[in-house]
N, C-alpha and C positions, 0 to 999 in steps of 0.2 A: 119550869125550873130545870128539868132535865136538858132541854134545848139550850138554855143559857150556860149550863155547866159544860156541855159538849162543845159549844162555841168557844168558851173560855179556854178549854184544854187544847182545842185546835189552834187558837191564836198563840198560845204559849209554845206549842210544838213548832209552829211556823217561825216564830221569832227566834227560837233557839237554833233551828237549822239554818236560818238566814245568816247567822254569824260565821258559819263555816263555808269556806270557799275551797274548791278542789280542782285538780286537773289530773288527767291520766295520760297526758301527752308531754310531760316534762322532758327536758333534754339534759343529760349529764355526759360530759366528756372527761376523760382523764388521759394524761400523758406522762410516761416515765422514760422518755427518750434520752439518749446520751449523744452528744455531737459526734459526727462522723460515722454513725452506725444507723441501722434500719430504724425507722420511726416506730415507737411503741406507743400507740394511741388507739383509743376506742371510744365509741359513741353509743349512747342508749337513748332512744327516742320515745320510750313509753314508760317513763318513771312517773310515779304517782306522788302528789303533794297535797297537803291539806293545811290551810291557814285559818285560824280562828281570828277573824278581822277585829274582834272586840278586845281580845287579850294579847294578840301577837304570838300566840303559840303556833309553832310550825313543825310539821313532820313530813318526811319523804321516805319513799320506799322504791328500790329498784331491784328487780330480779336479776341476779348476777349473770345468768345466761343470756340476758338481753343486750349485753355489750357486744358491739360489732367492730371488728378489726378489718383493715384492708387485706391482711394476709390470713387466710383460713387456718393455717398451721399455728399462727400466734394465738388465735382465738381458742384453739383446742388446748394448747399449752396453758393458757391463762386459766381456763375452766378446770382442767384436770390436775395441773401441777402447782399452780400458784394459789388460787383462791378456793380450790376444791369445791366448786359450785354444787355438786351433788350433796355434799355434806353441809355446806353453808350457802343455801340458795338465795338469801336476801342480803341487801345492804340497806340499813335504815339510819335515819337521822331524826332525833326528837329534840326540840329545843324551843327557844323563844327569841323573837326579834325584840331587842331592847328599845324602849321608848317608842314603840309602834303606835301610830295614830292614823288609822285608815282615812279619817275625815280630812286630815291635813295633807294627804297625798295629792300631787298635781301631775301634769303630763311630763314634767322633767324629773329625772332621777334624783332621789334623795339618798344620802348615805346612812346606813344603819349597821348594826352589828348583830349577828345571830350567834347565840351561844347554846350549846347543847351537847348531846352524846351521839357520836357516829359509831355504828356497830357494823363490823365487817369481819368475815372469817372467824366468827365466834368470839371476837374481842371487841371491847367498847373503849372509846377514848373521848375525853372532853375536847370539844372543838369551839374555837371562837373565830368566826369568819366575817369579813366585811361583806356587805350586800348593798346593791343599788336597787331601789324600789320605786315604782311609779304606777300611776293609774293610766290605763289605756282603754280604748273602746271594748277590747276583748276581756278586760278584767284588771287584776293587779299583777304586774310583772315583777318578778324577783330574780335578780342575777347575782351570782356569787362566785368568786374565785378564791381558792385557798389551796394549801398543800399539806400533805400528810406523808409520813414515812411508812413504807410497806412493813418495815420491821416492827413498828408499833402494833401491828395487827398479826404478828407472827407469820407473815408471808415471807417465805424463804426464797431468795433468789439464788439458784444454783451457781456454784463457782465457775462453771464453764461459760456462763453468760453474764456474770457479775459486772464485767466491764462494758456490757452492751445494754443493760437495763438499769435505770436509776432507782435507788432506794426512795428518793424523793418523788412523790407522785403529785402532779399539779391537777387540780380538779376544777372544772367550771360547770355550774348548773344554771339552767334557765327554766323558770316555771311561770306560767300565766294562769293564775287561779281565778275562777269565777263562781 
């Protein structure tokens, strides 16, 4: 009886964990460039994401200091003056992929919508973003492009550079969860 109960609990634990797919090598890029000025763009290559393949629940996390710029001084200003990464070290998203059905995914991208809360700089905002999702040999690939305003997260752009940095920030994320 004890062996049967232990086996049953083990099977339940395995099936519950099998629904969650994860990556720690997700890529997030953002750009707040203004034409005719220096590119304001950064990339993060170690973002974490978790997908519950059964429910479509999705969450991601990026340590803010993980964003890399081409110009080191821009990265320093970003961390110290804009997002205050010592005070607000993480950017997170928690939401759900609407009408998600992992069994219906194929090798070509299908269009979905992801809705949830983006938290950055101590502020949270509801986000609805389009996503392209497909199955690959490596897992489930999720690509999303959307835009937010820095001002929605109380990120102040100093007047001296206001003409060189856009309030509108374009974000692209790529995750392959397995």
